[in-house]
C-alpha positions in Angstrom: 86.8 80.4 61.3 90.0 82.5 61.3 88.4 85.9 61.4 86.7 85.4 64.8 89.9 84.4 66.8 91.8 87.3 65.1 89.0 89.8 66.0 88.9 88.4 69.6 92.7 88.8 69.9 92.6 92.3 68.4 89.8 93.4 70.8 91.5 92.0 73.9 94.9 93.4 72.9 93.3 96.8 72.4 91.6 96.5 75.8 94.9 95.6 77.5 96.6 98.6 75.9 93.9 101.0 77.0 94.0 99.6 80.5 97.8 100.0 80.6 97.5 103.6 79.4 94.9 104.4 82.1 97.3 102.8 84.7 100.2 104.9 83.6 98.2 108.1 83.2 97.1 108.5 86.8 95.3 107.0 89.8 92.8 104.5 88.7 91.5 100.9 89.3 93.8 99.8 86.5 96.8 101.2 88.4 95.7 99.6 91.6 95.6 96.2 89.8 99.0 96.8 88.2 100.5 97.6 91.6 98.9 94.6 93.2 100.3 92.3 90.4 103.8 93.8 90.9 103.6 93.3 94.6 102.6 89.7 94.1 105.6 89.1 91.9 107.9 90.8 94.5 106.5 88.7 97.3 107.0 85.5 95.4 110.5 86.4 94.5 111.5 87.4 98.0 109.9 84.2 99.4 111.9 82.1 96.9 115.2 83.9 97.7 114.8 83.3 101.4 113.6 79.7 101.1 116.0 78.6 98.4 119.1 80.8 98.8 119.1 81.3 102.6 117.3 78.3 104.1 118.0 75.8 101.3 114.5 74.4 101.8 114.0 71.0 100.1 110.6 72.2 98.6 111.4 75.9 98.3 108.7 76.3 95.6 106.0 76.1 98.3 107.1 79.4 99.8 106.7 81.6 96.7 103.5 79.8 95.8 101.9 80.7 99.2 103.4 84.3 99.1 101.9 84.8 95.6 98.3 84.3 96.7 98.7 86.2 100.0 98.7 89.6 98.2 95.0 90.5 98.2 93.1 93.7 97.4 93.3 94.8 101.1 95.7 94.2 104.0 92.9 93.0 106.1 91.9 90.4 103.5 95.5 89.3 103.3 95.6 88.6 107.0 92.2 86.9 107.2 92.7 84.8 104.1 96.3 84.1 105.2 95.0 82.6 108.4 92.4 80.5 106.5 95.0 79.4 104.0 97.5 78.7 106.7 95.2 76.3 108.5 94.2 74.6 105.3 97.9 74.2 104.2 98.9 72.9 107.6 96.1 70.4 107.6 97.1 69.3 104.1 100.7 68.8 105.1 99.9 66.8 108.2 97.3 64.6 106.5 99.6 64.0 103.5 102.5 63.0 105.7 100.4 60.8 107.9 98.7 59.2 104.9 102.0 58.4 103.2 103.4 56.9 106.4 100.4 54.7 106.9 100.0 53.6 103.2 103.6 53.4 102.2 102.5 53.9 98.6 102.1 57.3 96.8 99.1 56.3 94.8 97.2 54.9 97.7 98.3 57.7 99.9 97.2 60.3 97.3 93.7 58.8 97.0 93.3 58.6 100.8 94.5 62.1 101.6 92.3 63.6 98.8 89.3 61.9 100.3 90.1 63.5 103.7 91.1 67.0 102.5 88.6 67.7 99.7 85.8 68.5 102.2 87.7 71.5 103.3 86.7 73.1 99.9 83.1 73.4 101.1 83.7 74.3 104.7 82.7 78.0 105.4 85.5 78.2 108.1 88.1 78.2 105.4 86.2 80.5 103.0 87.6 80.2 99.5 91.0 79.1 100.8 89.9 75.5 101.5 91.1 74.4 98.1 94.7 74.8 99.3 94.4 71.9 101.7 94.1 69.2 99.0 96.5 71.1 96.7 99.1 71.1 99.4 98.5 67.4 100.1 99.0 66.5 96.5 102.2 68.5 96.3 103.6 66.9 99.5 102.6 63.3 98.5 103.9 63.5 94.9 107.3 65.3 95.7 110.1 64.2 97.9 109.8 61.6 100.7 107.1 62.7 103.1 108.3 62.3 106.7 108.1 64.0 110.1 111.3 65.9 109.2 110.0 66.9 105.7 106.7 67.9 107.4 108.6 70.4 109.5 110.1 71.9 106.4 106.8 72.1 104.6 105.3 74.0 107.6 108.3 76.3 107.7 108.0 77.0 103.9 104.3 77.7 104.2 104.8 80.1 107.2 107.6 81.9 105.3 105.4 82.4 102.3 102.5 83.7 104.4 104.7 86.1 106.3 106.4 87.5 103.2 103.1 87.9 101.3 101.3 89.7 104.2 104.3 92.0 105.0 104.8 93.0 101.4 101.1 93.9 101.0 101.2 95.8 104.3 104.5 97.7 103.9 104.8 98.3 100.2 102.1 100.8 99.0 99.3 99.2 101.2 96.1 99.4 99.1 93.3 101.8 99.8 90.1 101.8 97.9 88.3 105.0 99.0 88.5 106.4 95.5 86.7 103.3 94.1 83.7 104.0 96.4 83.6 107.6 95.5 83.7 106.8 91.7 81.1 104.1 92.1 78.6 106.4 94.0 79.2 109.2 91.5 78.5 106.8 88.6 75.2 105.8 90.2 74.1 109.4 90.5 75.0 110.1 86.9 73.3 107.0 85.7 70.1 107.9 87.6 70.1 111.4 86.1 70.7 110.0 82.6 67.8 107.6 83.0 65.4 110.3 84.2 66.4 112.4 81.2 65.7 109.5 78.9 62.3 108.9 80.5 61.5 112.6 80.2 62.5 112.8 76.6 60.7 109.6 75.8 57.4 110.5 77.4 57.4 113.9 75.8 57.3 112.2 72.4 55.9 109.0 70.9 56.5 105.9 72.9 55.1 102.3 73.1 55.4 99.2 75.2 58.8 98.3 73.7 60.2 101.7 74.8 58.7 101.1 78.3 60.3 97.7 78.5 63.7 99.1 77.5 63.4 101.8 80.2 62.6 99.1 82.7 65.6 97.0 81.7 67.9 100.0 82.1 66.4 100.7 85.5 67.0 97.1 86.5 70.7 97.6 85.4 70.7 100.7 87.5 69.7 98.8 90.6 72.5 96.3 89.9 75.0 99.2 89.7 73.7 100.4 93.0 74.6 97.0 94.5 78.1 97.3 93.0 78.4 100.7 94.7 77.6 99.2 98.1 80.3 96.6 97.4 82.8 99.3 96.6 81.9 101.1 99.9 82.5 97.9 101.8 85.8 97.3 100.0 86.9 100.9 100.8 86.1 100.4 104.5 87.9 97.1 104.6 91.0 98.6 102.9 91.6 100.9 105.8 91.6 98.1 108.4 95.0 96.9 109.6 96.5 99.4 107.0 99.5 101.4 108.0 98.3 104.2 105.7 95.0 104.4 107.7 95.0 107.7 109.6 92.0 109.7 110.8 92.5 112.2 108.0 92.5 109.5 105.3 89.2 107.7 106.2 87.1 110.0 104.1 83.4 110.5 104.2 81.0 107.7 105.0 79.5 107.4 101.5 76.8 105.0 102.7 74.9 108.1 103.8 75.2 109.5 100.3 74.3 106.3 98.5 71.3 105.4 100.6 69.0 108.2 99.1 70.3 107.4 95.6 69.3 103.8 96.1 65.8 105.0 97.1 65.7 107.2 93.9 66.8 104.2 91.8 63.9 102.2 93.3 61.4 105.0 92.5 62.8 105.2 88.9 62.3 101.5 88.6 58.8 101.8 89.9 58.0 104.5 87.3 59.2 102.3 84.5 57.3 99.2 85.9 54.1 101.3 86.1 54.5 102.4 82.5 55.1 98.8 81.4 52.1 97.4 83.3 49.8 100.1 81.9 50.9 99.3 78.4 50.8 95.5 78.7 47.6 95.1 80.8 45.4 97.3 78.6 44.9 100.0 81.2 43.7 103.4 79.9 46.5 105.4 78.4 47.7 108.3 80.5 46.5 111.7 79.3 48.9 113.3 76.8 48.7 116.6 78.7 49.6 114.9 81.9 52.6 113.1 80.3 53.8 116.4 78.9 54.0 118.0 82.3 55.2 114.8 83.9 58.1 114.6 81.4 59.2 118.0 82.5 59.1 116.8 86.1 61.3 113.9 85.3 63.8 116.3 83.8 63.6 118.4 87.0 64.3 115.2 88.9 67.5 114.6 86.8 68.6 118.2 87.7 67.9 117.5 91.4 70.0 114.3 91.3 72.9 116.2 89.6 72.7 119.0 92.2 72.7 116.4 95.0 75.8 114.8 93.5 77.6 118.1 93.3 76.6 119.0 96.9 77.5 115.6 98.5 80.3 114.3 96.2 82.0 117.1 94.4 82.4 120.8 95.2 79.7 121.1 97.8 77.7 123.4 95.6 74.8 125.1 97.4 72.3 125.0 94.5 70.5 121.9 95.7 67.8 123.7 97.8 66.9 126.0 95.0 66.8 123.2 92.4 64.7 121.1 94.8 62.3 124.0 95.4 61.8 124.4 91.7 61.0 120.7 91.3 58.6 120.7 94.2 56.8 123.8 92.8 56.4 122.0 89.5 55.1 118.9 91.3 52.6 121.1 93.2 51.4 122.6 90.0 50.8 119.2 88.5 49.0 118.0 91.6 46.8 121.1 91.4 45.9 120.5 87.8 45.1 116.8 88.6 42.8 117.9 91.4 41.1 120.3 89.0 40.3 117.4 86.7 42.1 119.0 83.8 43.2 115.5 82.6 41.1 112.5 81.4 39.5 110.8 84.4 40.1 107.3 83.1 43.8 107.8 83.5 43.8 108.2 87.2 44.9 104.6 87.7 48.3 105.5 86.2 48.5 109.2 87.1 48.4 108.6 90.8 51.2 106.0 91.0 53.4 108.0 88.7 53.0 111.1 90.9 53.7 109.2 94.1 57.0 107.8 92.7 58.3 111.3 91.7 57.2 112.8 95.0 59.0 110.1 97.0 62.0 110.7 94.8 62.2 114.4 95.6 61.6 113.7 99.3 64.5 111.2 99.4 66.9 113.7 98.0 65.9 116.6 100.3 69.1 117.9 101.8 67.4 118.5 105.2 66.8 114.8 105.7 68.6 112.7 108.2 70.7 110.6 105.9 72.5 108.6 108.5 69.7 106.0 109.0 68.9 103.0 107.0 70.9 100.4 105.3 74.5 99.7 106.3 76.8 98.3 103.6 
């Protein structure tokens, strides 16, 4: 019973130390989070100093509390969520003051205002900031003597916290997340290439339905990672809105055009794995070993194409993609020719055809002469 908590603490302590080292070593997501945490602390401290030391507000703690939650991952989100939270807090203050004035008893007023303010939590208008309506109402009812004069102070304290939080986030190292999107898309490309290599190595040797299921699970995870990359692109775009550091030269490449073909390749990889699982589970004829040997080489060619695509679109702009793609297409054409010449077992055509279609679509999707600006917008 003692070993597990100790192991848990040791693991999390090690994780925290590794994250701190990455944050101190150079630009990284860990450093972004560390900076955001420091800015939240600065915003709360400034709001407290102004509210307590300068204005002598009766409920000065409300200002740093609001400022603390105003420092979000992007300036745009700070402004939008600040407005949502501001409306929720104002509503909570007004309802709490009115409820106490009508009830004349804290307990009765508390129950009444919670019944009125709790629906804000589920209203889409307030997003995830609706909870601050009932929280503020509880704070107002249970502290001090709610009145019209006190309500004015509550609104001033709330406005002060919102202003300080947004200004600190906008003026002190305003966050940008273009690097996150680049790293996410690069990770998707590497994961696809690794999956194609695993498939090629696996099909070149002995494999069974359990191997095919494992490949499919990995491909499903790959699709999930693609969704994470789309989220990173959206976050990167959002981080440049209302951002003082946003200049034409800093906006970077629109990585949606780079990720879209990779998403298509991820779908084709998933299709290959599902075809192999279906063939193994449904008792279909096994693919011809000779076909699989050549197809495994094609998958490795596909991994090489994905890596060349990544270098061309995300790294050094290396010009080797056309040559690598031509080599893969030549290999594909050779396999098509052998299939038409009936060199493989005829009873395997049910699986040979779908597997070839998937790899051909994959190569077409990564062709550098395609118009990559169409399709899905993140």
